[in-house]
C-alpha positions as CSV (number, residue, x, y, z in Angstrom):
1,M,104.4,74.8,180.5
2,T,101.4,72.6,180.8
3,P,100.7,69.5,179.3
4,N,100.0,69.9,175.6
5,A,100.4,68.5,172.2
6,Y,104.4,69.4,172.1
7,R,105.0,67.1,175.0
8,A,102.9,64.3,173.9
9,A,104.7,64.2,170.9
10,A,108.0,64.5,172.9
11,T,106.8,61.6,174.8
12,L,105.2,59.3,172.0
13,L,107.3,60.5,169.5
14,A,111.0,61.3,169.8
15,M,111.1,58.7,172.5
16,G,110.3,55.3,170.2
17,E,106.7,54.8,170.9
18,S,104.2,54.1,168.2
19,D,102.6,56.2,165.8
20,E,99.7,54.2,165.6
21,W,97.3,56.8,167.2
22,V,98.5,59.3,164.6
23,R,97.6,57.3,162.0
24,R,94.4,56.2,163.0
25,L,93.9,59.9,162.9
26,M,94.8,60.4,159.1
27,T,92.2,57.1,158.1
28,M,89.5,58.9,159.2
29,L,90.0,61.9,157.2
30,D,91.8,59.8,154.5
31,E,88.2,57.7,154.5
32,R,86.2,60.8,155.2
33,R,84.4,59.3,157.7
34,D,81.9,61.3,159.5
35,L,83.1,62.9,162.3
36,A,86.6,63.5,160.4
37,D,86.3,66.7,161.4
38,H,87.3,65.7,165.3
39,R,90.4,64.2,164.4
40,L,91.1,66.6,161.9
41,L,91.6,68.7,165.0
42,V,93.6,67.0,166.9
43,L,95.7,66.5,164.3
44,L,96.1,69.7,163.4
45,K,97.0,70.7,166.9
46,L,99.7,68.6,167.2
47,R,101.1,69.0,163.1
48,I,101.7,73.4,164.6
49,E,102.4,72.6,167.6
50,A,104.8,70.0,167.6
51,G,105.8,69.6,164.4
52,A,109.3,70.2,164.8
53,L,109.7,66.7,167.1
54,L,107.5,64.9,164.5
55,P,109.9,61.7,162.6
56,D,110.0,63.4,158.7
57,D,107.8,60.6,157.1
58,L,105.0,60.8,159.6
59,R,104.8,64.9,159.1
60,T,105.2,64.5,155.1
61,A,102.4,62.1,155.5
62,I,100.1,64.3,158.1
63,D,100.5,66.8,155.3
64,K,99.7,65.1,152.4
65,C,96.3,63.8,155.1
66,L,95.4,67.9,155.6
67,A,95.9,68.6,151.4
68,G,93.9,66.0,150.5
69,F,90.9,66.0,152.6
70,K,87.3,67.1,151.6
71,Y,86.5,70.6,153.9
72,S,83.2,71.8,152.6
73,F,79.9,69.9,151.3
74,T,80.7,72.2,148.2
75,E,83.9,70.8,147.3
76,P,83.6,67.8,145.0
77,G,83.8,63.9,146.2
78,D,81.7,61.3,147.4
79,D,81.4,60.9,151.4
80,S,78.8,60.6,154.8
81,M,80.0,63.4,156.4
82,C,77.8,65.7,158.2
83,S,79.7,69.4,157.9
84,W,76.8,71.5,157.6
85,S,75.5,72.0,161.3
86,E,76.5,74.6,163.6
87,N,79.4,73.1,165.3
88,H,80.6,71.3,162.3
89,Q,81.3,74.4,160.2
90,V,83.2,75.5,163.0
91,L,85.3,72.5,163.3
92,F,85.7,72.3,159.5
93,G,86.0,76.1,159.4
94,A,89.1,76.3,161.7
95,G,90.4,72.8,159.9
96,E,90.6,74.4,156.3
97,Y,91.4,78.0,157.6
98,L,94.5,76.5,159.4
99,A,95.5,73.5,157.2
100,G,95.2,76.3,154.3
101,R,97.6,78.8,156.4
102,L,99.9,76.0,157.4
103,L,100.1,74.4,153.7
104,G,99.6,77.9,151.7
105,D,101.5,77.3,148.9
106,R,100.8,73.4,148.6
107,L,98.1,72.1,146.2
108,F,94.8,70.9,147.6
109,T,94.3,68.0,145.8
110,N,90.6,67.5,146.3
111,D,89.3,70.6,144.3
112,G,93.1,71.9,143.0
113,R,93.0,75.2,145.2
114,S,96.3,76.5,147.0
115,G,96.5,76.1,150.6
116,T,95.8,79.9,150.8
117,A,92.8,80.3,148.6
118,H,91.6,77.6,151.2
119,A,92.1,79.3,153.6
120,E,90.8,82.7,153.0
121,A,87.8,81.0,151.9
122,A,87.5,79.5,155.4
123,R,88.1,82.6,157.0
124,R,85.2,84.7,155.2
125,R,83.2,81.6,156.0
126,L,84.2,81.9,159.6
127,L,84.0,85.9,160.5
128,D,80.4,85.3,159.3
129,W,79.8,82.0,161.8
130,L,81.3,84.4,164.2
131,E,79.3,87.6,163.9
132,D,76.2,84.9,163.8
133,R,77.0,83.4,167.3
134,F,78.5,86.7,168.9
135,R,74.7,88.3,168.3
136,W,72.2,86.0,168.1
137,G,73.7,82.7,170.2
138,F,73.8,78.9,169.3
139,S,71.0,77.6,167.6
140,E,72.6,74.0,169.3
141,W,72.0,76.2,172.7
142,L,73.6,75.1,175.8
143,S,74.4,71.8,174.9
144,A,77.0,69.5,176.9
145,T,78.3,67.3,173.6
146,Y,78.4,70.5,171.6
147,Y,79.8,73.1,173.0
148,E,82.6,70.9,173.5
149,L,83.2,71.0,170.2
150,D,82.9,74.6,169.5
151,A,85.5,75.8,172.5
152,V,88.0,73.8,170.8
153,A,87.3,74.7,167.3
154,L,87.4,78.7,169.0
155,T,90.4,78.1,171.0
156,L,92.2,77.0,168.5
157,L,92.0,80.0,166.1
158,V,92.8,82.3,169.6
159,D,96.3,80.1,169.8
160,H,97.1,80.2,165.7
161,A,94.6,82.2,163.7
162,D,96.0,85.7,162.3
163,E,95.1,88.7,164.9
164,E,91.7,90.1,163.7
165,L,90.3,86.5,163.6
166,A,91.7,85.2,166.4
167,H,90.5,88.7,168.6
168,R,86.6,88.0,166.9
169,A,87.2,84.1,168.4
170,S,88.5,85.3,171.7
171,M,84.9,87.7,171.6
172,V,82.7,84.2,171.0
173,L,84.6,82.2,173.3
174,D,83.8,84.6,176.0
175,L,80.4,84.6,175.5
176,L,80.4,81.0,175.6
177,M,82.3,80.7,178.5
178,L,79.3,83.2,179.9
179,D,76.6,80.5,179.0
180,L,78.7,78.4,180.8
181,A,79.0,80.2,184.1
182,L,75.2,81.2,183.7
183,H,74.4,78.1,184.1
184,H,76.7,76.4,186.0
185,F,75.4,74.1,189.1
186,D,76.4,71.5,191.0
187,G,80.4,71.8,188.7
188,R,78.5,71.0,185.8
189,L,76.4,72.7,183.4
190,H,72.7,72.6,183.5
191,G,69.7,73.2,181.7
192,S,67.7,73.4,178.5
193,Q,70.0,72.2,175.7
194,G,69.5,72.5,171.8
195,R,71.1,69.2,171.4
196,A,71.4,66.6,174.2
197,Y,71.6,62.9,173.8
198,R,70.3,60.4,176.8
199,R,73.9,59.3,178.6
200,Q,74.5,62.6,179.4
201,K,71.3,64.0,180.0
202,V,70.3,61.3,182.6
203,D,74.1,61.4,183.8
204,P,75.5,64.9,183.8
205,T,78.9,63.7,185.1
206,V,80.0,62.5,182.0
207,Q,79.3,65.6,180.2
208,E,81.7,66.0,177.1
209,V,81.9,69.5,178.5
210,S,82.9,68.6,181.8
211,A,86.9,69.0,181.4
212,I,86.0,72.6,180.3
213,V,83.8,73.6,182.9
214,A,85.9,72.1,185.5
215,D,88.9,73.9,183.8
216,A,87.3,76.9,183.2
217,F,85.6,77.4,187.1
218,G,88.2,74.8,188.9
219,E,90.9,73.3,188.7
220,P,93.1,73.1,185.8
221,Q,92.6,69.8,183.9
222,P,95.2,67.3,182.5
223,F,96.3,67.1,179.0
224,R,94.5,63.5,177.3
225,V,95.4,63.6,174.1
226,D,92.7,61.2,173.6
227,Q,90.0,63.5,174.7
228,L,88.9,66.6,172.8
229,S,88.9,69.3,175.7
230,G,92.4,68.4,176.0
231,I,92.9,71.0,173.9
232,F,90.7,74.0,175.7
233,C,92.6,72.6,178.8
234,S,96.3,73.3,176.8
235,R,95.5,76.5,175.2
236,R,98.3,78.8,174.8
237,R,96.3,82.3,175.0
238,Y,93.0,82.0,176.0
239,R,92.2,83.2,179.2
240,V,88.7,82.7,181.1
241,P,87.5,86.2,181.8
242,Q,87.3,87.3,185.6
243,A,84.2,89.1,185.7
244,V,82.6,85.3,183.6
245,I,84.4,83.0,186.6
246,D,82.8,85.0,189.2
247,I,79.5,84.4,187.7
248,A,79.9,80.7,187.5
249,L,80.9,80.5,191.5
250,Q,78.9,83.6,192.6
251,G,75.9,82.4,195.1
252,G,72.2,83.2,196.4
253,A,69.2,82.8,194.0
254,H,69.8,84.0,190.3
255,R,67.1,84.6,187.9
256,I,68.6,84.3,183.9
257,H,66.9,84.7,180.2
258,V,68.5,84.0,177.5
259,S,67.4,83.6,174.4
260,H,69.5,82.0,171.4
261,G,69.3,81.5,167.6
262,R,66.7,82.8,165.1
263,S,64.0,82.2,163.3
264,I,64.4,80.5,159.9
265,D,62.9,84.0,158.1
266,E,65.4,85.7,160.0
267,T,68.2,83.5,159.1
268,I,67.6,83.7,155.5
269,V,66.9,87.5,155.3
270,Q,70.1,88.1,156.8
271,T,72.0,86.1,154.8
272,E,70.8,87.6,151.9
273,E,71.3,91.2,153.5
274,R,74.4,90.3,153.7
275,H,75.9,88.5,150.6
276,R,74.0,91.0,148.4
277,A,76.2,93.8,150.1
278,R,79.4,92.4,149.5
279,T,81.9,92.8,146.5
280,P,81.8,91.1,143.8
281,A,78.1,90.0,143.7
282,I,77.8,86.3,144.1
283,S,75.2,84.3,141.1
284,S,71.5,83.3,142.0
285,A,73.4,79.9,142.4
286,Q,75.6,80.8,145.0
287,L,73.2,83.0,146.9
288,A,71.1,79.6,147.1
289,V,74.4,77.6,148.7
290,E,74.6,80.6,151.3
291,R,71.0,80.4,152.4
292,V,71.5,76.7,152.6
293,R,74.7,77.1,154.6
294,A,73.2,79.7,157.2
295,C,69.6,77.0,157.5
296,W,71.4,73.9,157.2
297,S,73.7,74.9,160.3
298,M,70.2,75.3,162.7
299,Q,68.6,71.9,161.0
300,A,66.4,73.2,159.1
301,I,66.4,71.0,155.4
302,T,63.3,70.1,154.5
303,D,61.4,73.4,155.9
304,P,58.9,74.5,153.9
305,E,61.1,78.2,153.5
306,I,64.3,76.2,152.4
307,I,63.3,72.8,150.9
308,G,63.7,74.5,147.5
309,D,66.9,75.7,147.9
310,T,67.4,72.2,149.8
311,I,66.6,69.8,146.6
312,A,68.3,72.1,144.2
313,V,71.4,72.9,146.1
314,I,71.8,68.7,146.6
315,N,71.0,68.1,142.7
316,R,73.1,70.7,141.8
317,L,76.5,69.0,144.1
318,G,75.3,65.3,143.7
319,M,75.2,64.9,147.3
320,W,72.1,62.6,147.2
321,E,74.5,59.4,147.9
322,N,75.6,61.0,151.8
323,S,74.1,58.7,153.9
324,F,72.9,61.8,155.8
325,F,70.3,62.2,153.4
326,A,69.5,58.4,153.2
327,G,66.0,59.2,154.8
328,L,65.5,62.3,152.4
329,R,65.8,60.5,149.0
330,P,62.3,60.5,148.4
331,F,62.2,64.5,148.4
332,R,64.5,64.2,145.1
333,K,61.7,63.8,143.2
334,F,59.8,66.9,144.2
335,N,60.4,70.3,141.6
336,P,62.3,73.2,144.0
337,G,59.5,75.4,143.4
338,M,56.1,73.3,144.1
339,A,58.7,71.9,147.0
340,P,57.2,74.3,149.9
341,L,53.7,73.8,148.7
342,L,54.2,69.6,148.7
343,V,55.7,70.1,152.6
344,R,53.1,71.8,154.1
345,G,50.9,69.1,152.5
346,I,52.3,66.0,153.6
347,N,53.9,67.3,156.7
348,P,57.3,65.9,157.4
349,V,58.8,64.8,160.5
350,T,62.3,65.9,159.8
351,I,60.8,69.7,160.4
352,G,61.3,68.8,164.1
353,M,64.9,68.9,163.3
354,Q,64.7,72.4,163.1
355,L,66.7,74.5,166.0
356,G,65.0,78.6,166.1
357,R,65.0,81.1,168.4
358,V,64.9,79.7,172.1
359,D,63.7,81.7,174.8
360,V,65.1,79.8,177.9
361,T,64.3,81.0,181.8
362,T,66.8,79.4,184.4
363,F,66.6,80.0,188.2
364,R,69.9,78.8,190.0
365,T,70.7,78.6,193.6
366,P,73.5,76.8,195.1
367,N,70.7,73.7,196.2
368,L,68.8,74.1,193.1
369,L,68.2,74.8,189.3
370,L,65.6,74.7,186.9
371,S,65.4,75.6,182.9
372,S,63.1,75.4,180.3
373,A,62.1,76.5,176.7
374,Q,59.6,78.5,176.8
375,H,56.4,77.9,174.3
376,Y,59.6,76.3,172.5
377,R,57.4,75.3,169.2
378,P,54.4,73.1,171.0
379,R,52.7,70.6,169.4
380,D,55.5,70.7,166.6
381,F,57.7,67.2,165.9
382,G,61.0,67.3,167.9
383,D,64.0,65.7,167.4
384,Q,67.3,66.2,169.9
385,Q,66.1,69.6,171.4
386,H,66.3,69.0,175.6
387,L,63.3,71.8,176.6
388,W,63.3,71.4,180.7
389,E,65.4,69.7,183.1
390,A,65.5,70.1,187.1
391,A,68.4,69.9,189.1
392,L,69.5,69.0,192.4
393,P,72.9,68.4,194.3
394,G,74.5,65.1,193.1
395,G,73.6,64.4,189.8
396,I,70.0,64.4,190.2
397,V,68.0,65.4,186.9
398,V,64.1,65.6,186.2
399,F,62.8,66.0,183.0
400,S,60.1,64.9,180.6
401,T,59.8,63.9,177.2
402,N,57.7,62.4,174.2
403,P,59.0,59.3,173.1
404,G,59.2,59.8,169.6
405,S,59.2,57.1,166.8
406,V,60.9,57.6,163.2
407,G,60.1,55.7,160.3
408,A,62.7,58.1,158.4
409,K,65.6,55.4,157.4
410,A,68.9,56.7,159.5
411,E,72.5,55.3,158.3
412,S,74.5,57.9,159.9
413,R,73.2,58.0,163.4
414,P,71.0,56.3,165.7
415,A,67.2,57.7,164.8
416,T,65.9,60.5,166.4
417,P,63.8,61.6,168.8
418,S,63.9,58.2,171.3
419,D,62.7,57.3,174.3
420,W,64.7,60.0,176.0
421,I,66.2,62.0,173.8
422,G,64.1,64.6,172.4
423,N,60.2,64.7,171.9
424,G,57.9,63.3,169.2
425,I,56.0,66.2,169.9
426,N,57.2,68.8,171.6
427,P,55.5,70.0,175.2
428,D,54.1,73.3,175.9
429,I,56.2,75.2,178.7
430,A,56.2,78.1,180.9
431,Q,58.1,78.9,183.7
432,S,58.3,81.2,186.9
433,D,61.7,80.8,188.5
434,N,61.4,77.5,190.8
435,V,57.8,76.3,189.5
436,V,57.1,75.3,186.0
437,L,54.5,73.3,184.1
438,V,54.7,71.1,181.4
439,L,51.9,70.0,179.0
440,H,51.7,67.4,176.5
441,D,49.5,67.6,174.2
442,L,50.0,64.8,171.0
443,R,46.6,65.5,169.2
444,A,48.9,67.1,166.3
445,R,48.3,66.1,162.6
446,K,50.2,63.0,161.8
447,G,53.3,63.4,159.5
448,Y,55.5,61.9,156.5
449,L,57.9,59.4,157.5
450,E,56.6,59.4,161.4
451,G,56.2,55.9,163.3
452,R,53.7,54.9,165.7
453,R,53.4,58.0,168.1
454,P,53.4,56.7,171.4
455,E,50.1,58.3,173.6
456,L,51.7,59.1,176.6
457,S,54.3,61.5,178.2
458,H,57.1,60.3,180.6
459,L,59.1,61.4,183.2
460,H,62.6,61.1,184.1
461,F,62.6,60.7,188.3
462,P,65.5,58.7,189.8
463,I,64.1,57.3,192.9
464,V,67.4,55.3,194.2
465,A,69.8,58.6,194.0
466,F,67.2,60.6,196.1
467,D,67.8,60.8,200.0
468,E,63.9,60.6,201.1
469,T,61.1,60.4,198.7
470,T,57.5,59.9,199.0
471,L,55.0,59.1,196.0
472,T,51.2,60.0,196.8
473,D,48.7,59.5,193.9
474,R,49.3,62.4,192.0
475,A,52.6,63.6,193.2
476,L,56.1,62.3,193.6
477,L,58.4,64.1,196.0
478,G,62.0,63.7,196.8
479,R,65.0,65.4,198.9
480,K,68.1,65.2,198.2
481,G,70.9,67.4,200.6
482,D,68.8,70.1,201.7
483,S,67.0,70.5,198.5
484,Y,63.0,69.3,197.5
485,L,61.5,68.6,194.5
486,A,57.4,67.9,193.9
487,V,56.4,66.8,190.5
488,L,52.6,66.7,190.6
489,T,50.6,64.9,187.4
490,A,47.5,66.0,186.0
491,H,46.7,61.7,186.1
492,P,47.4,59.0,187.8
493,Y,50.9,58.0,186.7
494,E,52.7,54.4,186.7
495,V,55.9,53.8,188.2
496,V,57.9,51.6,185.4
497,S,61.2,51.5,187.0
498,D,63.7,53.1,189.8
499,Y,63.8,55.8,187.1
500,E,61.1,56.3,184.7
501,V,57.4,57.1,185.7
502,L,54.8,57.9,183.3
503,Q,51.2,58.8,182.6
504,R,49.1,57.9,179.1
505,G,47.0,59.6,177.4
506,P,47.1,61.7,174.5
507,V,47.3,64.7,177.0
508,T,49.0,64.9,180.3
509,A,50.6,67.1,182.5
510,W,53.4,68.0,184.7
511,G,54.0,70.5,187.6
512,V,56.9,70.6,189.1
513,V,57.9,73.4,192.2
514,L,61.6,73.3,193.8
515,A,62.5,74.1,197.1
516,D,64.8,73.7,200.1
517,R,65.3,73.8,204.1
518,S,65.0,77.5,204.0
519,E,61.7,77.1,203.8
520,F,61.0,73.7,204.9
521,P,63.3,72.8,207.6
522,N,62.6,68.8,207.2
523,F,61.5,67.0,204.2
524,A,58.2,66.1,206.4
525,Q,57.4,69.4,206.2
526,F,57.9,70.0,202.5
527,V,55.6,66.6,202.0
528,A,52.9,67.8,204.2
529,A,52.6,71.4,202.1
530,A,52.9,70.0,198.8
531,T,49.6,67.5,199.8
532,Q,48.1,70.5,199.5
533,W,48.5,71.6,196.2
534,S,47.0,70.8,193.0
535,L,47.6,70.4,189.0
536,D,44.4,70.3,187.3
537,L,43.6,70.3,183.7
538,G,40.6,71.3,182.2
539,R,38.8,73.4,179.8
540,A,41.0,76.5,180.3
541,G,44.3,74.7,180.0
542,L,46.9,73.8,183.1
543,V,46.6,75.0,186.9
544,L,48.7,74.6,189.4
545,S,47.6,76.1,192.7
546,A,50.6,76.0,195.3
547,R,51.2,78.0,198.7
548,H,54.8,78.4,198.8
549,V,57.9,80.5,198.5
550,A,58.0,81.9,195.2
551,G,61.4,82.9,193.4
552,F,63.4,85.3,195.7
553,G,60.3,85.9,198.1
554,S,61.4,85.6,201.5
555,S,57.9,83.7,202.7
556,S,55.3,81.6,201.5
557,A,51.7,82.7,199.6
558,R,49.4,81.2,197.8
559,H,50.5,81.1,194.2
560,V,48.1,80.4,191.1
561,Y,50.1,79.6,187.9
562,E,48.3,78.8,184.6
563,L,48.8,77.5,180.8
564,G,46.6,77.9,178.5
565,W,45.7,75.8,175.6
566,H,47.3,78.8,173.6
567,S,50.3,79.3,175.5
568,E,49.2,81.9,177.4
569,F,51.2,81.6,180.9
570,R,49.9,84.3,183.7
571,V,50.9,84.0,187.8
572,N,48.2,85.4,189.7
573,G,46.5,86.5,187.0
574,V,49.1,88.5,185.6
575,T,50.5,87.4,182.1
576,H,54.7,86.6,181.8
577,A,56.0,87.5,178.7
578,S,58.4,84.9,177.2
579,D,60.2,86.8,174.5
580,H,63.5,86.9,175.9
581,P,66.4,89.3,175.1
582,R,69.9,87.9,174.1
583,Y,71.2,88.2,177.3
584,E,69.1,89.6,180.8
585,T,70.4,88.9,183.9
586,E,72.2,90.3,187.1
587,W,74.9,90.4,185.3
588,V,74.8,91.4,181.6
589,D,71.9,93.0,179.3
590,M,72.2,92.7,175.4
591,P,69.1,92.9,173.1
592,R,68.9,90.6,170.8
593,G,71.0,91.1,167.8
594,G,72.8,93.3,169.7
595,T,76.8,94.1,169.1
596,H,77.5,95.5,172.5
597,C,78.1,93.2,175.8
598,V,79.1,94.3,179.2
599,V,79.3,91.4,181.7
600,R,79.8,92.6,185.2
601,G,81.4,90.1,187.6
602,T,81.7,90.7,191.3
603,S,85.8,91.8,190.7
604,S,86.0,92.8,187.5
605,T,84.1,93.7,184.3
606,L,84.3,92.5,181.3
607,T,83.6,95.0,177.7
608,L,83.1,93.2,174.4
609,D,81.9,95.3,171.1
610,W,81.5,93.3,168.3
611,M,81.4,96.5,165.7
612,A,85.0,97.8,167.0
613,G,86.3,95.0,167.5
614,T,87.1,95.8,171.3
615,R,87.5,93.0,173.8
616,D,88.8,94.7,177.3
617,E,88.7,93.4,181.1
618,H,89.0,95.5,183.8
């Protein structure tokens, strides 16, 4: 048996050690603090898998805690928990389902329903969540923070849910593992992310998902009771498909196109169709809650398409005291019917939180990785989105942002966007294999709740982490091992520190080219070639001209990359589309909204059919 919660309970409790850590978990739930759902899953794993070892008084206290918790924003009672974003929906849903199943005959004191009723309601929501993730991907795409939480919740469902729910949870977990495999570089997850934070962005070695990546594609990880990923590492039933492992460890060069998420319009239409097709029919008020649940999962709260429902639902459920809505309390004065028009007029910065559809291009070799979100809402407000990243071995990451400045009051989390988190105003981005163009145009309309807008973009370029660097008037060049990176600038730049470089002005731009020793035998030759490249910003837009090996090419040639002001992207005069399927790689093809997926590894094939509910590996 691998180290798991049962052994942890035997060691920490049966042998007379303190149970204080367990009681701290319960305190988080009893006080309904934000992130209590994280502790909820640890508590459930301990209670379900090791309940027989627990002292009677502790087991009784855990059951009372589980039966008294608030599992949804639709339940009565005040709190300041976020229970509606994508990861929280599966965390709270899995917790409610498993607690309800464990305590089926017990009265849950927060709303007076039985455990069985809670389990049934959570099960319906979970099946919807799972289908949406399978068909449309994750709105918090490729997040090194939130993929850990999703994987943990899915693992618990695979281990302890009824057979149908467990089976479908394993199918979505397969695709989450596929995402990790496709973007596996240097032993870690790399690439554009829907939500990312400074610590993990600048130092990928501290990613929350790192233990899961290592366990799935490297060596089994030890169980740690204080680490959520320990739930995945001590799983009982789920096995990462060999086809997915093959992809993670595959050498060579690979082009990867994926899409994640849906637009607000798609989300609303599909949610209404789903619930109107069900029996019994739900009321218009209940349908508004379902629209809100679907849109809030993608952080769309104040967007014109949903703001009327948002105000109506918050008013009806009495949620204005939740500290997550502190900065939005002025919206309570809006008439729900007039709210969309008013929101368009005031242009609130909170619209930047929306995690709508994204099309991600990634180019990966053993020596380098380049990944970016193609034309992701350029010149709109941003929030926590990590829109592009170049990675070299040894944990070197390079990316740019427009530092955000938010005037909204944030009681429950640090205000974002900020210096290295997200963008105040999103850049326009286009990528072709090992080249990316990034155009920061800050001349957008000012917004309600927006702070001072810094007229600059800055680059995370960790000079001291490279083996060699050369800085010219308009280029930053670096080598790590056999890997090379060049960043060309549209304007003169300033070196602010050993990791920060900035360009000032309302319009700035960066052009990035990655290469390795197979093209340039030494760094001096790379520098000599790169000094002949040019990046120009003019009336037509941004133009990079470079003689180099592009993508899968075997010899260098002159290439011209053009990113127009209206997001037209051309390579050598040929327009490049950015409308990606769900998956488009050499290993897997799947359309957006598809229900059938075949993953072809080097030694096996995984076939997933959502409609038939089948999962076959051979």
